[in-house]
C-alpha positions as CSV (number, residue, x, y, z in Angstrom):
1,M,22.5,58.9,7.4
2,R,19.2,57.5,8.7
3,R,19.5,55.0,11.6
4,P,17.7,51.7,10.5
5,S,14.9,50.3,12.6
6,P,15.4,46.8,14.1
7,P,14.7,44.1,11.6
8,Q,11.4,42.3,11.9
9,A,11.1,38.5,11.7
10,A,12.8,37.6,8.4
11,P,10.4,35.8,6.0
12,C,13.1,33.2,5.1
13,P,13.6,29.6,6.3
14,H,17.4,30.0,5.9
15,Y,17.8,33.1,8.0
16,P,20.2,33.8,9.8
17,D,22.4,31.0,8.5
18,C,22.3,32.6,5.0
19,V,23.5,36.2,5.0
20,G,22.9,36.9,1.3
21,C,20.0,39.2,2.0
22,G,21.4,41.8,4.4
23,L,18.2,43.9,4.6
24,I,15.7,41.1,4.9
25,G,13.2,41.8,7.7
26,R,13.3,45.5,7.2
27,P,10.2,47.4,5.7
28,Y,10.7,47.7,1.9
29,G,10.5,51.5,2.0
30,E,13.3,51.6,4.5
31,Q,15.4,49.3,2.3
32,L,15.1,51.8,-0.5
33,R,16.1,54.6,1.8
34,C,19.2,52.6,2.9
35,K,20.2,52.1,-0.7
36,R,19.8,55.8,-1.6
37,D,22.0,56.6,1.5
38,R,24.6,54.2,0.3
39,V,24.8,56.0,-3.1
40,I,24.9,59.4,-1.4
41,A,27.7,58.3,0.9
42,A,29.8,57.0,-2.0
43,F,29.4,60.3,-3.9
44,A,30.1,62.5,-0.9
45,G,33.8,61.6,-1.0
46,V,34.2,62.8,-4.6
47,P,34.2,66.6,-4.9
48,A,32.8,66.6,-8.5
49,L,29.8,64.6,-7.3
50,A,29.1,66.0,-3.8
51,A,26.5,68.4,-5.0
52,L,24.7,65.9,-7.4
53,D,21.1,65.3,-6.4
54,V,20.4,61.6,-5.8
55,P,16.7,60.9,-6.3
56,E,14.7,58.2,-4.6
57,V,15.5,54.6,-5.6
58,I,13.1,53.2,-8.2
59,G,11.8,50.1,-6.5
60,S,11.0,46.6,-7.7
61,P,7.4,45.5,-8.4
62,H,8.2,42.3,-6.5
63,A,10.2,42.3,-3.3
64,F,10.3,38.5,-3.3
65,G,10.2,35.8,-6.0
66,Y,11.9,38.0,-8.6
67,R,15.3,36.4,-9.1
68,N,15.6,34.5,-12.4
69,Q,18.8,32.5,-11.7
70,A,20.1,30.5,-8.8
71,K,23.7,29.3,-8.7
72,L,24.1,26.7,-6.0
73,V,27.1,24.8,-4.6
74,A,26.5,21.0,-4.5
75,R,28.0,19.4,-1.4
76,R,27.4,16.2,0.5
77,T,27.8,16.2,4.3
78,R,26.9,13.9,7.1
79,S,23.5,15.6,7.2
80,G,22.9,14.9,3.5
81,L,22.9,16.8,0.2
82,L,23.3,20.6,0.4
83,L,22.5,22.9,-2.5
84,G,23.4,26.4,-1.4
85,I,26.1,29.1,-1.0
86,Y,29.3,29.5,1.0
87,R,29.2,31.2,4.4
88,P,31.3,34.4,4.0
89,G,35.0,33.7,4.4
90,T,34.6,29.9,4.6
91,H,34.0,26.9,2.4
92,Q,31.0,25.8,4.6
93,V,27.8,25.5,2.5
94,V,24.4,26.8,3.7
95,D,21.5,25.1,1.9
96,I,19.2,27.7,0.4
97,R,17.0,25.7,-1.9
98,R,13.9,27.4,-0.6
99,C,15.2,31.0,-0.9
100,P,12.3,33.4,-1.0
101,V,13.9,35.8,-3.6
102,H,14.1,33.0,-6.2
103,H,11.4,32.9,-8.8
104,P,8.9,30.3,-7.7
105,L,9.6,28.0,-10.6
106,I,13.3,27.9,-9.6
107,T,12.3,26.7,-6.1
108,Q,10.1,23.9,-7.6
109,V,12.9,22.9,-10.0
110,I,15.6,22.9,-7.4
111,E,13.6,20.5,-5.2
112,A,13.0,18.2,-8.1
113,V,16.7,18.3,-9.2
114,A,17.8,17.4,-5.7
115,A,15.6,14.4,-5.8
116,V,17.2,13.3,-9.1
117,I,20.7,13.8,-7.6
118,E,19.7,11.6,-4.7
119,R,18.0,8.9,-6.8
120,Y,21.0,8.4,-9.1
121,H,23.6,8.8,-6.3
122,V,25.4,11.6,-8.1
123,Q,28.7,12.2,-6.3
124,T,29.4,15.8,-5.5
125,Y,32.8,17.5,-5.8
126,D,35.2,17.5,-2.9
127,E,37.6,20.5,-3.0
128,R,40.2,18.8,-0.9
129,T,40.6,15.6,-2.8
130,R,39.2,16.9,-6.1
131,A,37.1,13.7,-6.3
132,G,33.4,13.6,-7.3
133,A,31.7,15.0,-10.4
134,L,29.0,17.6,-9.5
135,R,30.3,21.0,-8.4
136,Y,27.3,23.4,-9.0
137,V,23.6,23.3,-9.9
138,V,22.4,26.4,-11.8
139,V,18.8,26.9,-12.6
140,R,17.7,29.7,-14.9
141,V,14.1,30.7,-15.8
142,S,12.5,32.8,-18.4
143,T,9.8,35.0,-17.0
144,W,8.3,35.3,-20.5
145,T,8.1,31.6,-21.6
146,K,7.8,30.3,-18.0
147,A,10.5,27.7,-19.0
148,A,13.5,26.6,-16.9
149,Q,17.0,25.5,-17.8
150,V,19.1,23.2,-15.5
151,I,22.9,23.5,-15.8
152,L,25.0,20.8,-14.1
153,V,28.6,22.1,-13.6
154,T,30.9,19.1,-13.3
155,R,34.7,18.6,-12.7
156,D,35.1,16.9,-16.1
157,G,33.0,15.5,-18.9
158,V,32.2,12.3,-17.1
159,L,28.9,12.0,-15.4
160,A,27.8,8.5,-14.4
161,R,24.3,7.5,-15.7
162,R,24.1,10.8,-17.6
163,R,21.5,9.6,-20.0
164,E,19.1,8.5,-17.2
165,I,19.8,11.7,-15.3
166,V,19.0,13.9,-18.3
167,R,15.8,11.9,-18.9
168,A,14.7,12.5,-15.3
169,L,15.6,16.2,-15.4
170,S,13.8,16.7,-18.7
171,G,10.7,15.2,-17.1
172,I,10.6,17.9,-14.4
173,R,7.6,20.2,-14.9
174,G,8.8,23.5,-16.6
175,V,12.3,22.3,-17.5
176,R,12.9,22.9,-21.2
177,S,16.7,22.6,-21.4
178,V,19.5,20.7,-19.7
179,V,23.1,21.6,-20.1
180,Q,26.4,20.2,-18.7
181,N,29.1,22.7,-18.1
182,I,32.7,21.5,-17.6
183,N,34.9,23.3,-15.1
184,P,38.1,21.5,-14.2
185,D,39.8,24.5,-12.5
186,P,40.0,24.7,-8.7
187,G,38.5,27.8,-7.1
188,N,35.1,29.5,-6.8
189,V,34.6,30.5,-10.4
190,I,31.4,28.7,-11.3
191,F,31.4,28.2,-15.1
192,G,34.1,26.6,-17.2
193,S,34.6,27.5,-20.9
194,E,32.9,24.4,-22.3
195,S,29.2,23.6,-22.2
196,V,27.4,20.6,-23.7
197,G,23.7,20.7,-24.5
198,L,22.1,17.5,-23.3
199,T,18.6,18.3,-24.7
200,R,17.4,19.6,-28.1
201,E,17.0,23.0,-26.6
202,T,20.1,24.6,-25.2
203,A,19.0,28.2,-24.5
204,L,16.3,30.2,-22.8
205,V,14.3,33.0,-24.5
206,E,13.4,36.1,-22.5
207,R,11.5,39.2,-23.6
208,L,12.3,42.8,-22.7
209,D,9.8,45.2,-24.3
210,F,10.2,44.8,-28.1
211,L,13.3,42.6,-27.8
212,K,13.6,38.8,-27.7
213,L,16.8,37.5,-26.1
214,K,18.1,34.0,-26.6
215,T,20.8,33.3,-24.0
216,H,22.9,30.2,-23.2
217,A,24.6,28.9,-20.1
218,G,27.3,31.2,-18.7
219,T,26.0,34.5,-20.1
220,F,24.8,37.5,-18.0
221,L,21.3,38.7,-17.9
222,Q,19.9,41.1,-15.2
223,A,18.4,39.1,-12.4
224,N,15.2,41.1,-12.1
225,I,13.5,41.4,-15.5
226,P,10.7,44.0,-14.5
227,V,13.4,46.3,-13.0
228,A,15.7,45.7,-16.0
229,R,13.0,46.9,-18.3
230,K,12.7,50.2,-16.4
231,L,16.5,50.6,-16.3
232,Y,17.1,50.0,-20.0
233,R,14.2,52.4,-20.9
234,L,15.8,55.1,-18.8
235,A,19.2,54.5,-20.3
236,L,17.8,54.8,-23.8
237,D,15.9,58.0,-22.8
238,W,19.1,59.6,-21.4
239,A,21.3,58.5,-24.2
240,A,18.8,60.0,-26.6
241,P,20.4,58.7,-29.8
242,A,19.4,60.5,-33.0
243,A,18.9,58.7,-36.3
244,T,22.2,60.0,-37.5
245,E,24.3,59.1,-34.4
246,V,26.7,56.3,-33.8
247,C,26.8,54.5,-30.4
248,V,29.3,52.1,-28.8
249,D,28.1,49.8,-26.0
250,L,31.0,48.6,-23.8
251,Y,30.8,45.4,-21.7
252,C,27.7,44.7,-23.8
253,G,27.0,41.1,-22.7
254,V,24.3,39.6,-24.9
255,G,23.6,43.0,-26.3
256,V,20.5,44.2,-24.4
257,L,21.4,47.9,-24.1
258,A,22.9,47.9,-27.6
259,F,19.6,46.7,-29.0
260,Y,17.7,49.4,-27.2
261,L,20.1,52.0,-28.6
262,A,19.8,50.4,-32.1
263,S,16.0,51.1,-32.1
264,A,16.8,54.8,-32.5
265,A,20.5,55.2,-33.6
266,Q,22.2,55.0,-37.0
267,L,24.7,52.3,-35.8
268,V,25.6,50.6,-32.6
269,V,28.8,48.6,-32.0
270,G,28.9,46.4,-28.9
271,I,32.1,45.2,-27.4
272,E,32.3,42.2,-25.0
273,E,35.0,39.9,-23.7
274,S,32.9,36.8,-23.3
275,P,32.8,34.7,-26.6
276,I,29.6,33.0,-25.4
277,A,27.9,36.4,-24.8
278,V,29.0,37.7,-28.2
279,A,27.7,34.6,-30.0
280,D,24.4,35.1,-28.3
281,A,24.4,38.8,-29.2
282,K,25.0,38.0,-32.9
283,G,22.3,35.4,-32.8
284,N,19.9,37.9,-31.3
285,V,20.6,40.3,-34.2
286,R,19.1,37.6,-36.5
287,L,16.3,36.7,-34.1
288,N,15.1,40.3,-33.9
289,G,15.9,41.4,-37.5
290,V,18.2,44.2,-36.4
291,H,20.2,45.7,-39.2
292,N,22.3,48.3,-37.5
293,A,24.0,46.5,-34.6
294,R,27.4,44.9,-34.7
295,F,29.3,43.0,-32.0
296,E,33.0,42.4,-31.5
297,C,34.7,40.1,-29.0
298,G,37.7,41.1,-26.9
299,R,38.9,43.2,-24.0
300,V,37.3,46.6,-24.2
301,A,40.6,48.4,-23.7
302,D,42.0,46.5,-26.7
303,V,39.0,46.7,-29.1
304,L,37.7,50.2,-28.4
305,P,40.7,52.1,-30.0
306,A,40.5,50.0,-33.1
307,V,36.7,50.5,-33.4
308,A,37.1,54.3,-32.9
309,Q,39.6,54.4,-35.7
310,R,37.3,52.6,-38.1
311,L,34.2,54.7,-37.3
312,P,33.8,58.2,-38.6
313,R,32.9,59.4,-35.1
314,I,31.4,58.1,-31.8
315,D,28.6,60.2,-30.5
316,I,27.5,58.1,-27.5
317,V,29.2,55.6,-25.3
318,T,27.3,53.3,-22.9
319,V,29.1,51.2,-20.3
320,N,27.9,48.4,-18.0
321,P,31.1,47.1,-16.4
322,P,31.5,44.4,-13.7
323,R,31.6,45.4,-10.0
324,K,35.2,46.5,-10.1
325,G,34.3,49.3,-12.6
326,I,36.3,50.6,-15.5
327,D,40.0,50.2,-15.5
328,E,42.1,53.3,-16.2
329,T,43.2,52.2,-19.7
330,T,39.6,51.7,-20.8
331,R,38.7,55.1,-19.3
332,A,41.4,56.7,-21.3
333,A,40.3,55.0,-24.4
334,I,36.7,56.3,-23.9
335,V,37.9,59.9,-23.4
336,A,40.1,59.5,-26.5
337,A,37.0,58.5,-28.5
338,A,35.5,61.8,-27.5
339,P,31.8,60.9,-27.3
340,Q,29.3,63.7,-26.7
341,R,27.4,61.7,-24.1
342,M,28.0,58.7,-21.9
343,V,25.5,56.5,-20.0
344,Y,27.1,54.5,-17.2
345,V,25.2,51.5,-15.7
346,S,26.8,50.4,-12.5
347,C,26.2,47.7,-9.9
348,E,28.6,49.2,-7.3
349,P,28.3,52.8,-6.1
350,A,31.9,53.0,-4.8
351,T,33.5,52.2,-8.2
352,L,30.9,54.3,-10.0
353,A,31.9,57.3,-7.8
354,R,35.6,56.7,-8.5
355,D,35.0,56.5,-12.3
356,L,32.7,59.5,-12.5
357,G,35.3,61.5,-10.4
358,W,38.0,60.5,-12.9
359,C,35.8,61.4,-15.9
360,A,35.1,64.9,-14.3
361,Q,38.9,65.5,-14.3
362,H,39.0,64.6,-18.0
363,G,36.2,66.7,-19.5
364,Y,33.0,64.9,-18.6
365,R,30.4,66.2,-16.2
366,T,27.9,63.9,-14.5
367,Q,24.5,65.5,-15.1
368,R,22.1,63.0,-13.6
369,I,22.0,59.8,-11.6
370,Q,19.2,57.3,-10.9
371,P,19.4,54.4,-8.5
372,F,17.3,51.2,-9.0
373,D,16.5,48.3,-6.7
374,M,17.5,45.4,-8.9
375,L,17.9,43.0,-5.9
376,P,15.4,43.6,-3.1
377,Q,16.3,42.3,0.4
378,T,20.0,42.7,-0.4
379,E,22.3,45.7,0.0
380,H,22.9,45.8,-3.8
381,V,21.9,49.0,-5.6
382,E,22.1,49.6,-9.4
383,C,22.6,53.0,-10.8
384,V,22.4,54.8,-14.2
385,A,24.4,58.0,-14.7
386,L,24.4,60.4,-17.6
387,L,27.6,62.3,-18.5
388,A,28.1,65.0,-21.0
389,R,31.3,66.4,-22.5
């Protein structure tokens, strides 16, 4: 493995207090090499993958200013209002409101939101006493419409002077939507299950190639839209669905990959555990006039066997699981469905290697792998893998 060069001066006002960008200060080409080495190291421990060629990482057009969402802890201390992230292993908050990887509109909106919080003396949540209203501030932006959404995550539905606060937030340049999310549960999970739209518009609309995506608070969308376009195009190319083939997209979220597949396949069925994401996926069916995509809500391990029984066959399975990868029950259900091809989109090389190794023992060979740099400056690396039976 290459030895990294010493980091240069980090172009970040929050460094080194914030450690979210572990590669910041290193030349971008070196960052890409480090990420490729990470994939190679993960695969080296799996005999079925040791000889697989790992190509160069496909980079991001923008090394800074790319991230389309910021999730910030709200905390008051003696030094004032903090909007930031926790230090690793602690509950101390580091203010990162001027983070250079955030989209510029996010940075502008965060500063304005902070001013509103101060103006109306909004009380932030105290984990120890469970007093105070505001837990998190989330800002999302659409790179297509150049619009922003502000999400206030609160302990309960009560927010003093809410009408005045919403009026002030709506007046921020670029803000199109304001939402209150209610999360009464202790712990570090950001979103609760209930969201209340406080403005006429409650969603953002993003565009990826031919696809318009309307998404609401609490749903997942790739953080770097230009790189996401490249990734989904490659996933579609490798899946290569024919007009007579049936696809199942697992952990489908709001349906992005499912819609790409539907542009060529006979039928696509998406399965997703989040009811909010499934509702958005179904809404995007109507928004895009798609006739051959269906979406079902539930745990993949529970829903996939029932879907496989109803369909005459499953030719292609695509998966985009969370960082922990695919659990063994779901892996077994995929193999039982007997697709000809699988495309696996992963955000964690270690669990990807584990799952591909398991698949190799159950009749599926990994043919190709391609890493992407979805999050420049961080150690994160996204991969797409193609498997064949």
